[in-house]
C-alpha positions as CSV (number, residue, x, y, z in Angstrom):
1,M,-17.2,-26.5,-21.8
2,T,-17.1,-24.7,-18.6
3,R,-17.7,-21.0,-19.0
4,C,-15.3,-18.9,-17.0
5,A,-14.5,-15.3,-16.0
6,V,-10.8,-14.5,-15.6
7,M,-9.7,-12.2,-12.6
8,W,-7.8,-9.7,-14.8
9,S,-5.2,-7.3,-13.4
10,G,-3.7,-6.7,-16.9
11,G,-0.3,-8.4,-15.9
12,K,1.7,-11.3,-16.9
13,D,0.3,-13.8,-14.3
14,S,-3.4,-13.2,-15.1
15,A,-2.6,-13.5,-18.9
16,L,-0.6,-16.9,-18.4
17,A,-3.5,-18.0,-16.2
18,A,-6.1,-17.2,-18.9
19,D,-3.9,-18.8,-21.5
20,R,-3.6,-22.2,-19.6
21,A,-7.4,-22.2,-18.7
22,R,-8.1,-21.9,-22.4
23,R,-5.7,-24.6,-23.4
24,A,-7.3,-26.7,-20.7
25,G,-10.5,-26.5,-22.4
26,L,-12.2,-23.8,-20.5
27,E,-14.2,-20.9,-22.2
28,I,-12.9,-17.4,-21.4
29,A,-16.3,-15.8,-21.4
30,C,-15.1,-12.5,-19.9
31,L,-12.3,-10.7,-18.1
32,V,-13.2,-9.1,-14.8
33,N,-11.1,-6.0,-13.5
34,F,-11.3,-4.0,-10.4
35,F,-9.8,-0.5,-10.4
36,D,-9.4,2.5,-7.9
37,D,-12.4,4.7,-8.0
38,T,-10.2,7.8,-7.5
39,T,-7.2,7.1,-9.8
40,R,-9.0,5.3,-12.4
41,R,-6.1,2.9,-12.4
42,V,-5.5,-0.9,-11.3
43,R,-4.3,-0.8,-7.9
44,F,-0.4,-1.6,-7.6
45,H,-0.1,-2.0,-11.4
46,A,-0.9,1.7,-12.1
47,T,-2.4,0.8,-15.4
48,R,-5.2,3.2,-16.9
49,I,-8.4,1.4,-17.1
50,E,-8.6,2.4,-20.8
51,L,-5.7,0.2,-21.6
52,I,-7.3,-2.6,-19.8
53,A,-10.2,-2.1,-22.3
54,A,-7.5,-2.1,-25.1
55,Q,-6.3,-5.6,-23.9
56,A,-9.7,-7.0,-23.9
57,A,-10.4,-5.7,-27.3
58,A,-7.0,-7.2,-28.5
59,I,-8.0,-10.6,-27.0
60,D,-11.6,-10.2,-28.4
61,V,-13.4,-11.1,-25.1
62,P,-15.8,-9.1,-23.2
63,L,-14.7,-6.9,-20.2
64,V,-16.5,-6.4,-16.8
65,Q,-15.0,-3.4,-15.0
66,R,-15.8,-2.1,-11.6
67,G,-14.3,1.0,-9.8
68,T,-14.1,0.6,-5.9
69,T,-12.5,2.0,-2.8
70,W,-10.5,-0.1,-0.5
71,E,-13.3,-0.3,1.9
72,G,-15.9,-1.1,-0.8
73,F,-13.9,-3.9,-2.6
74,E,-15.5,-6.9,-0.8
75,T,-18.8,-5.9,-1.4
76,A,-18.2,-5.0,-5.1
77,F,-16.3,-8.2,-5.7
78,E,-19.2,-10.4,-4.0
79,D,-21.9,-8.3,-6.1
80,T,-19.8,-9.0,-9.3
81,L,-19.7,-12.6,-8.5
82,G,-23.4,-12.8,-8.2
83,A,-23.9,-11.0,-11.4
84,L,-21.6,-13.3,-13.2
85,S,-23.4,-16.3,-11.8
86,R,-26.7,-15.0,-13.0
87,D,-25.3,-14.6,-16.3
88,G,-24.2,-18.2,-16.7
89,I,-20.7,-18.1,-15.5
90,E,-19.7,-21.3,-14.0
91,G,-16.0,-20.7,-12.8
92,M,-13.5,-18.0,-12.1
93,V,-9.8,-18.2,-13.1
94,F,-7.1,-16.5,-10.9
95,G,-3.3,-16.1,-11.4
96,D,-2.3,-16.8,-7.8
97,I,0.9,-18.9,-7.3
98,H,1.7,-19.4,-3.7
99,L,0.0,-16.9,-1.4
100,A,-2.3,-19.0,0.6
101,D,-4.0,-16.4,2.5
102,V,-4.7,-14.4,-0.7
103,R,-6.2,-17.7,-2.3
104,A,-8.2,-18.6,0.7
105,W,-9.8,-15.0,0.8
106,Y,-11.0,-15.4,-2.9
107,E,-11.7,-18.9,-3.0
108,G,-14.3,-18.7,0.0
109,R,-16.3,-15.9,-1.7
110,V,-16.2,-17.4,-5.2
111,S,-17.4,-20.7,-3.6
112,D,-20.1,-19.1,-1.7
113,A,-21.4,-17.7,-4.9
114,G,-21.6,-21.2,-6.4
115,L,-18.9,-20.8,-8.7
116,R,-15.8,-23.1,-9.5
117,H,-12.4,-21.5,-8.2
118,I,-9.7,-22.3,-10.6
119,E,-6.0,-21.7,-10.1
120,P,-4.0,-22.7,-13.2
121,L,-0.7,-21.5,-11.9
122,W,-1.0,-22.6,-8.2
123,G,2.0,-24.2,-6.4
124,E,4.3,-24.2,-9.5
125,N,8.0,-22.8,-9.5
126,P,7.8,-19.0,-10.4
127,R,10.9,-19.3,-12.4
128,D,9.4,-21.8,-14.6
129,L,6.1,-19.8,-14.9
130,L,7.9,-16.7,-16.0
131,A,10.0,-18.7,-18.5
132,E,6.7,-20.4,-19.9
133,F,5.1,-17.0,-20.2
134,V,8.1,-15.6,-22.3
135,A,8.5,-19.1,-24.3
136,S,4.9,-18.9,-25.3
137,G,5.3,-15.5,-27.0
138,G,4.0,-13.5,-24.1
139,R,5.5,-10.0,-23.6
140,A,4.8,-7.6,-20.6
141,V,6.3,-4.3,-19.6
142,V,7.2,-3.5,-15.8
143,T,4.9,-0.7,-14.4
144,C,5.6,-0.8,-10.9
145,C,8.4,-1.8,-8.5
146,E,8.6,-2.0,-4.7
147,A,11.6,0.3,-4.2
148,D,13.4,-1.6,-1.6
149,K,13.2,-4.7,-3.7
150,L,13.9,-3.4,-7.3
151,D,15.2,-0.2,-8.1
152,E,13.8,2.4,-10.6
153,S,16.0,0.9,-13.4
154,W,13.5,-2.0,-13.7
155,L,10.6,0.1,-14.7
156,G,9.9,-0.2,-18.3
157,R,11.8,-3.4,-18.8
158,V,10.1,-5.8,-21.4
159,I,9.6,-9.1,-19.8
160,D,11.4,-11.4,-22.3
161,G,14.3,-13.9,-22.5
162,G,16.8,-11.3,-21.1
163,F,14.6,-10.3,-18.3
164,V,14.1,-13.9,-17.2
165,S,17.9,-14.3,-17.0
166,D,18.3,-10.9,-15.2
167,I,15.5,-11.4,-12.5
168,A,17.1,-14.8,-11.7
169,S,20.1,-13.0,-10.1
170,V,17.9,-10.8,-7.8
171,A,16.8,-12.1,-4.4
172,I,13.1,-11.9,-4.9
173,D,10.3,-14.1,-6.3
174,P,10.8,-14.3,-10.0
175,C,7.2,-13.5,-10.8
176,G,6.9,-10.8,-8.3
177,E,4.3,-12.8,-6.4
178,N,5.0,-10.8,-3.2
179,G,4.3,-7.6,-4.8
180,E,8.0,-6.9,-5.8
181,Y,6.9,-5.8,-9.3
182,H,3.9,-5.6,-11.4
183,S,3.3,-5.5,-15.3
184,F,1.1,-4.8,-18.3
185,A,1.0,-7.5,-20.9
186,F,0.8,-6.4,-24.4
187,A,1.5,-9.7,-26.4
188,G,1.0,-13.4,-26.3
189,P,-1.0,-16.3,-27.3
190,L,-4.2,-14.7,-26.0
191,F,-3.9,-11.6,-28.1
192,L,-5.2,-11.4,-31.7
193,R,-2.7,-8.5,-32.0
194,S,0.0,-7.0,-29.9
195,L,-0.7,-3.6,-28.2
196,P,1.8,-0.8,-29.1
197,Y,2.6,1.5,-26.2
198,T,4.8,4.5,-25.1
199,T,5.9,5.2,-21.5
200,G,5.0,8.3,-19.7
201,E,6.0,9.9,-16.3
202,R,7.4,8.1,-13.3
203,R,5.9,8.6,-9.9
204,S,7.2,7.5,-6.5
205,D,5.2,7.5,-3.1
206,G,8.4,6.3,-1.2
207,R,7.5,2.8,-1.1
208,F,6.5,2.1,-4.9
209,V,7.7,3.7,-8.1
210,Q,5.5,3.5,-11.1
211,L,5.5,4.1,-14.8
212,D,2.8,5.4,-16.7
213,I,1.9,3.3,-19.8
214,L,0.4,5.2,-22.7
215,P,-0.9,4.4,-26.3
216,P,1.4,5.6,-29.1
217,I,1.1,9.4,-29.9
218,G,-2.0,9.6,-32.3
219,V,-3.7,6.5,-31.1
220,A,-6.8,7.1,-29.0
221,L,-7.4,5.2,-25.9
222,I,-10.3,2.9,-25.9
223,R,-12.9,4.2,-23.4
224,S,-14.4,1.7,-21.1
């Protein structure tokens, strides 16, 4: 069985990719998450790193987390690949769907590290992938929207059957593959238990609107 790490943003696509990889017989040995060193959140998704740790605990798999700057990401990524290889990891799973330039950037570096580059979702219809995520029991909450593609009313929407129907009527990629929206997965076949959450403040930088996701009142965050 190939021992794999999963490139983990905390969103629905990485969750579906990990689930497919596991069903294909790959061993999910760890999740790998990179976050912004300054904000201590996953870039674009705006997810707190403690909630990523809570996901890993709910999935019952080790978590590798690295804080980086934009400028330092490539070096941190390559260093992490080297460490994974030395620890016996044989492949890395990604949740890319159709962005060839993104895939090429990662694939070259993963291959250079001597690891197998694995894309379980690649080339498939985003509408079908979104429906599969929901049909499998997967659930996620929308944490970020690109303001000129989706308005603020989509923030906090749970990705379920109703979401699948509603997003089909909007002129964007249904999975948000072009950055139209991002999410935080809180339930699904990977999870031993669902993650309760509450919603916090909304923020806007003019281009993106983001929603803070918090644990329920009285529930402590898992510190990474």
